[in-house]
C-alpha positions as CSV (number, residue, x, y, z in Angstrom):
1,M,-176.4,-35.8,271.2
2,G,-178.2,-33.8,268.5
3,R,-175.4,-31.2,268.6
4,R,-172.8,-34.0,268.3
5,R,-174.5,-35.3,265.2
6,E,-174.6,-31.8,263.7
7,L,-170.8,-31.4,264.2
8,R,-170.1,-34.8,262.8
9,A,-172.1,-34.0,259.7
10,A,-170.2,-30.8,259.3
11,V,-166.9,-32.7,259.3
12,L,-167.9,-35.8,257.3
13,G,-170.6,-34.4,255.1
14,A,-174.1,-35.5,254.7
15,A,-174.7,-39.2,254.6
16,P,-175.0,-40.4,251.0
17,R,-178.4,-42.1,251.5
18,R,-179.1,-42.3,247.8
19,L,-176.5,-45.1,247.6
20,L,-178.9,-47.3,249.6
21,T,-182.1,-46.5,247.7
22,P,-182.1,-49.5,245.2
23,A,-183.1,-52.0,247.7
24,E,-186.3,-53.7,249.0
25,P,-187.9,-52.5,252.2
26,P,-187.3,-54.6,255.3
27,L,-189.5,-57.5,256.4
28,H,-191.1,-57.5,259.8
29,A,-189.8,-60.3,261.9
30,V,-191.8,-61.5,264.9
31,E,-190.2,-62.9,268.1
32,G,-192.0,-64.4,271.1
33,R,-192.9,-67.5,273.0
34,I,-194.7,-70.3,271.3
35,V,-198.3,-70.8,272.4
36,D,-199.5,-73.3,269.9
37,A,-198.5,-74.8,266.6
38,S,-200.0,-76.9,263.9
39,P,-199.1,-77.8,260.3
40,H,-201.1,-74.7,259.2
41,L,-200.7,-72.2,262.0
42,L,-198.1,-70.9,264.5
43,V,-199.2,-68.8,267.5
44,L,-196.6,-66.7,269.3
45,R,-197.0,-64.5,272.4
46,A,-195.2,-61.4,271.4
47,P,-194.5,-58.1,273.2
48,A,-195.7,-54.8,271.8
49,R,-193.7,-51.9,273.2
50,T,-195.1,-48.4,273.0
51,N,-193.5,-45.1,274.1
52,G,-191.1,-46.7,276.5
53,Q,-193.8,-48.2,278.7
54,E,-194.1,-51.7,279.9
55,P,-194.7,-54.1,277.0
56,V,-198.2,-55.4,276.3
57,F,-198.3,-59.0,275.2
58,Y,-200.5,-60.3,272.4
59,D,-201.0,-63.5,270.6
60,F,-199.7,-63.3,267.0
61,R,-200.9,-65.8,264.5
62,M,-199.0,-66.7,261.3
63,A,-199.8,-69.2,258.7
64,M,-197.5,-72.2,258.1
65,S,-197.1,-74.2,255.0
66,E,-195.0,-77.1,253.7
67,S,-192.3,-74.6,252.5
68,T,-191.8,-73.2,256.0
69,V,-188.3,-74.0,257.2
70,I,-187.8,-74.7,260.9
71,W,-184.5,-74.6,262.8
72,H,-183.9,-76.1,266.2
73,G,-180.2,-76.9,266.4
74,G,-180.4,-77.7,262.7
75,K,-183.2,-78.3,260.3
76,A,-186.2,-79.6,262.2
77,D,-189.9,-80.5,261.8
78,L,-193.1,-79.4,263.6
79,S,-192.1,-81.3,266.7
80,A,-189.7,-78.5,267.5
81,L,-192.5,-76.0,267.9
82,V,-193.1,-76.8,271.6
83,P,-195.2,-74.4,273.6
84,G,-193.0,-72.3,275.9
85,R,-190.0,-72.3,273.6
86,E,-188.8,-69.0,272.2
87,A,-189.0,-68.4,268.4
88,V,-188.1,-65.8,265.8
89,V,-190.1,-65.8,262.6
90,R,-189.3,-64.4,259.3
91,P,-192.4,-63.8,257.2
92,T,-192.7,-64.4,253.4
93,A,-192.2,-61.3,251.2
94,D,-196.0,-60.6,251.2
95,G,-196.1,-61.0,255.0
96,L,-198.9,-63.6,254.9
97,A,-197.0,-66.7,256.1
98,A,-194.0,-67.9,257.9
99,D,-190.9,-68.4,255.7
100,R,-188.4,-69.3,258.4
101,V,-188.7,-70.2,262.1
102,W,-185.8,-70.3,264.5
103,V,-186.5,-72.0,267.8
104,D,-184.4,-71.2,270.9
105,I,-181.5,-69.8,268.9
106,L,-178.8,-67.9,270.7
107,R,-175.4,-66.5,269.9
108,V,-172.4,-66.3,272.2
109,N,-169.3,-64.4,271.3
110,G,-166.4,-62.7,273.1
111,V,-163.1,-63.8,274.8
112,I,-162.6,-67.2,276.3
113,V,-162.1,-67.0,280.1
114,S,-161.7,-70.7,280.8
115,V,-162.2,-74.2,279.2
116,A,-163.1,-77.3,281.2
117,R,-163.4,-80.8,279.9
118,E,-165.6,-83.6,281.4
119,R,-166.4,-87.1,280.5
120,G,-169.8,-87.7,279.0
121,A,-171.7,-90.8,277.8
122,R,-170.8,-90.0,274.2
123,G,-167.4,-88.5,274.7
124,A,-165.7,-85.5,276.1
125,V,-168.0,-82.5,276.8
126,H,-166.3,-79.0,276.8
127,N,-167.6,-76.2,279.0
128,V,-166.4,-72.8,277.9
129,E,-166.8,-69.6,279.9
130,V,-166.9,-66.5,277.7
131,D,-166.6,-62.8,278.5
132,Q,-169.0,-61.1,276.2
133,G,-167.9,-57.5,277.1
134,P,-169.1,-55.0,279.6
135,H,-172.6,-54.7,278.3
136,R,-173.5,-58.4,278.3
137,P,-173.4,-61.1,280.9
138,R,-170.7,-63.8,281.0
139,A,-171.8,-67.0,279.3
140,H,-171.1,-70.6,280.0
141,V,-171.4,-72.6,276.8
142,V,-171.6,-76.4,276.6
143,I,-170.0,-78.0,273.5
144,P,-171.2,-81.6,273.0
145,P,-168.8,-84.1,271.5
146,E,-170.7,-84.4,268.2
147,N,-170.2,-80.6,267.6
148,F,-166.7,-80.1,269.0
149,G,-164.8,-81.1,265.9
150,H,-166.8,-78.7,263.7
151,I,-166.2,-75.8,266.1
152,L,-162.6,-76.7,266.5
153,V,-162.0,-76.3,262.8
154,R,-162.9,-72.6,263.1
155,H,-161.5,-72.2,266.7
156,P,-158.3,-74.3,266.7
157,R,-156.9,-72.6,269.8
158,M,-159.6,-73.2,272.4
159,E,-157.9,-71.5,275.3
160,P,-158.2,-68.5,277.5
161,G,-157.7,-65.2,275.8
162,Q,-158.8,-66.4,272.4
163,L,-161.8,-65.1,270.5
164,F,-164.9,-67.3,270.5
165,D,-168.2,-67.1,268.5
166,V,-170.8,-69.8,268.2
167,I,-174.4,-70.2,267.2
168,A,-176.1,-72.0,270.1
169,L,-179.3,-73.6,271.3
170,R,-181.0,-72.6,274.5
171,S,-181.3,-75.4,277.0
172,E,-181.7,-76.0,280.7
173,R,-177.9,-76.4,281.0
174,G,-177.3,-73.1,279.3
175,P,-176.3,-72.4,275.6
176,V,-175.3,-75.5,273.8
177,A,-173.0,-74.8,270.9
178,V,-174.2,-76.0,267.5
179,R,-171.9,-74.5,265.0
180,P,-169.2,-71.8,264.7
181,G,-170.3,-68.3,264.1
182,T,-167.1,-67.2,262.4
183,A,-163.6,-68.1,261.3
184,Q,-161.3,-67.2,264.2
185,A,-159.8,-63.7,263.9
186,G,-156.2,-62.9,264.8
187,P,-155.1,-59.9,266.7
188,L,-154.9,-56.6,264.9
189,A,-151.5,-56.0,263.4
190,E,-151.9,-52.2,263.6
191,V,-154.5,-49.6,264.5
192,P,-156.6,-48.9,261.3
193,S,-156.8,-45.4,259.9
194,P,-160.0,-43.5,260.6
195,A,-162.8,-43.9,258.1
196,P,-162.6,-41.4,255.3
197,G,-166.3,-40.9,255.1
198,T,-169.7,-42.2,256.0
199,L,-170.1,-45.1,253.6
200,L,-168.8,-48.3,255.1
201,R,-168.6,-51.9,253.9
202,G,-168.0,-55.1,255.9
203,T,-169.8,-57.7,257.9
204,A,-173.1,-57.5,259.8
205,T,-173.7,-60.1,262.6
206,W,-176.3,-60.4,265.3
207,F,-176.5,-60.7,269.0
208,S,-179.0,-62.2,271.4
209,A,-181.2,-59.2,272.3
210,E,-184.9,-58.5,271.9
211,G,-186.4,-55.7,270.0
212,R,-184.8,-53.7,267.2
213,G,-181.5,-51.9,267.2
214,A,-177.8,-52.2,266.6
215,A,-174.5,-52.3,268.5
216,Y,-171.8,-50.2,266.9
217,P,-168.1,-51.0,267.4
218,A,-166.8,-47.4,267.5
219,L,-168.8,-45.3,269.9
220,D,-167.1,-42.1,271.3
221,P,-165.8,-43.0,274.8
222,Y,-166.1,-39.4,276.0
223,G,-169.1,-37.5,277.5
224,D,-172.5,-39.1,277.1
225,A,-171.9,-40.8,273.7
226,G,-171.9,-44.3,275.3
227,G,-168.5,-45.6,274.3
228,C,-166.4,-47.9,276.4
229,A,-163.3,-46.5,278.0
230,G,-160.3,-48.7,277.0
231,A,-162.3,-50.5,274.2
232,P,-160.1,-52.0,271.5
233,P,-159.9,-50.2,268.1
234,S,-162.2,-51.7,265.5
235,C,-160.7,-53.9,262.9
236,A,-162.6,-51.9,260.3
237,P,-161.9,-48.2,260.0
238,L,-165.0,-46.6,261.5
239,P,-166.0,-43.0,262.4
240,L,-167.0,-42.4,266.0
241,L,-170.7,-42.2,266.7
242,S,-172.9,-42.0,269.8
243,L,-175.8,-43.9,271.2
244,G,-179.0,-42.9,269.4
245,S,-177.2,-42.4,266.0
246,T,-179.0,-43.8,263.0
247,L,-177.4,-46.4,260.7
248,H,-178.7,-46.9,257.2
249,V,-178.1,-50.7,256.8
250,R,-178.2,-52.5,253.5
251,N,-178.0,-56.3,253.2
252,D,-175.9,-56.7,250.1
253,C,-176.9,-60.4,249.8
254,G,-180.7,-60.0,250.4
255,K,-180.9,-56.5,248.8
256,R,-183.0,-55.2,251.7
257,S,-182.3,-52.0,253.7
258,A,-183.6,-50.2,256.8
259,E,-182.7,-47.5,259.2
260,V,-181.6,-48.9,262.6
261,R,-180.8,-47.0,265.8
262,V,-177.6,-47.6,267.8
263,I,-178.6,-48.9,271.2
264,E,-175.4,-50.4,272.5
265,C,-171.6,-50.2,272.3
266,G,-170.3,-53.0,270.1
267,C,-166.8,-53.1,271.7
268,T,-166.7,-57.0,271.5
269,A,-167.4,-56.9,267.8
270,A,-164.4,-54.6,267.3
271,R,-162.1,-57.5,268.2
272,F,-163.1,-59.6,265.3
273,C,-161.3,-59.2,262.0
274,D,-163.2,-61.9,260.1
275,R,-165.0,-61.7,256.8
276,C,-168.5,-62.7,255.7
277,V,-168.7,-64.9,252.6
278,V,-172.5,-65.3,252.2
279,C,-172.4,-63.5,248.8
280,G,-168.8,-62.9,247.8
281,T,-166.2,-61.9,250.3
282,S,-166.8,-58.8,252.5
283,P,-164.0,-56.4,253.5
284,R,-162.4,-57.4,256.8
285,G,-164.2,-56.4,260.1
286,R,-167.6,-56.3,261.7
287,V,-169.2,-52.9,261.2
288,T,-172.4,-53.6,263.1
289,E,-174.1,-56.1,265.3
290,L,-177.9,-56.2,264.9
291,T,-180.5,-57.5,267.3
292,R,-182.2,-60.7,266.1
293,A,-185.3,-59.0,264.8
294,S,-183.4,-56.3,262.9
295,F,-181.1,-59.0,261.4
296,V,-184.1,-61.0,260.2
297,D,-185.9,-57.9,259.0
298,L,-183.1,-57.4,256.5
299,G,-183.4,-61.0,255.3
300,G,-180.5,-62.4,257.3
301,D,-180.4,-66.1,258.4
302,L,-179.7,-66.4,262.1
303,D,-178.1,-69.8,261.8
304,V,-175.7,-68.5,259.1
305,G,-174.7,-65.7,261.4
306,C,-173.7,-62.8,259.1
307,F,-174.3,-61.0,255.8
308,N,-172.3,-58.7,253.7
309,V,-173.3,-55.2,254.5
310,T,-173.1,-51.6,253.2
311,L,-173.6,-49.1,256.0
312,V,-174.2,-45.4,255.9
313,V,-173.8,-43.5,259.2
314,G,-175.8,-40.4,259.7
C-alpha cells in the first residue's frame, strides 16, 4: 500500500496540507457504557485499545454542569443517563467537562429492502429492512407513528430500492427511527468525472462504529486496496484510495481538523447525492463517513448528522 500511495502522489501531486492549517485541533470524544451519573459527574466504562491487542476497559470520569446538553431521542435530562446504556461524550474546549452527551444513538442508512406496516396502540408502526452494504449488517428499523410524518417529508417514497437514512435510538426492539438523516437523494444522472486533485469539498456524515476512522466512498476495487467490486460510482468526483490512506479532514462549520485513517469502504455513502446545510450549502455528495468518535472529535453533532467538510487526501 505504501507503493500505491507513492504512485498516487506522483500523479496527483503532494496533498496541499497547508490549506487545512487555520483550524483548531480536534477534541477528544469518549464513548462507552454508563456506569454512574449525577448532576455533577458522569462515569463511563470505556475501552483503551493498544497496539492491536484486546481492549482494556477503564472507568472514565467527566464533570457535568447545568450547561451539559443530553440527547436521548431528543433533548433529555439526567434521567436518560441510565447505567448500562451506551453514550458518546463531547468534552468542552478545555477538556474539563462534558459539553454534549448522546445516549444510545445509532444511524442506519442504505437501500430499503422491505417495508411492513402493523397496527399499534397509537397508530401505524412501520418496520423497514435496510441493506447497509457489504461491510455492515442488515438493519430492521422501527418507525413509530409520532415520527413517521417527519421522516416521510425527507423520504416520500418509502419503498424497496429507495435510499434511506435515519438517526435512531437503540432499543430492545432494534433501532427506533427518531428523525431523517438526510434529504432523499435521487439516482445519478451520469458518472462524475474523476477528481482533478486532492482537495475535496462536500458532506461528512457518520456511521455506527466504535473507535476512530473513516469510510471512503471511492476505494480502488483491485488488488488489496479494499474497494468493493461492482460498487456504484460516487456522486462526488473522488480519486481512488486504498485502506490505510490518510484523510486530512476539516469541519468547515466547527473549524476543527484532524488526520483520520481510512478503515472501511464507504460504498453505501457513494449512493447519496445530498448536501449538508449546517453552515451554508455544501457541494453535492458525501466525501467521507466518520466513526462516531471521529465525527464528534471534529465538533460534529451526531443528532444533526453531517457537517460541511474540506478533505485533503494524501
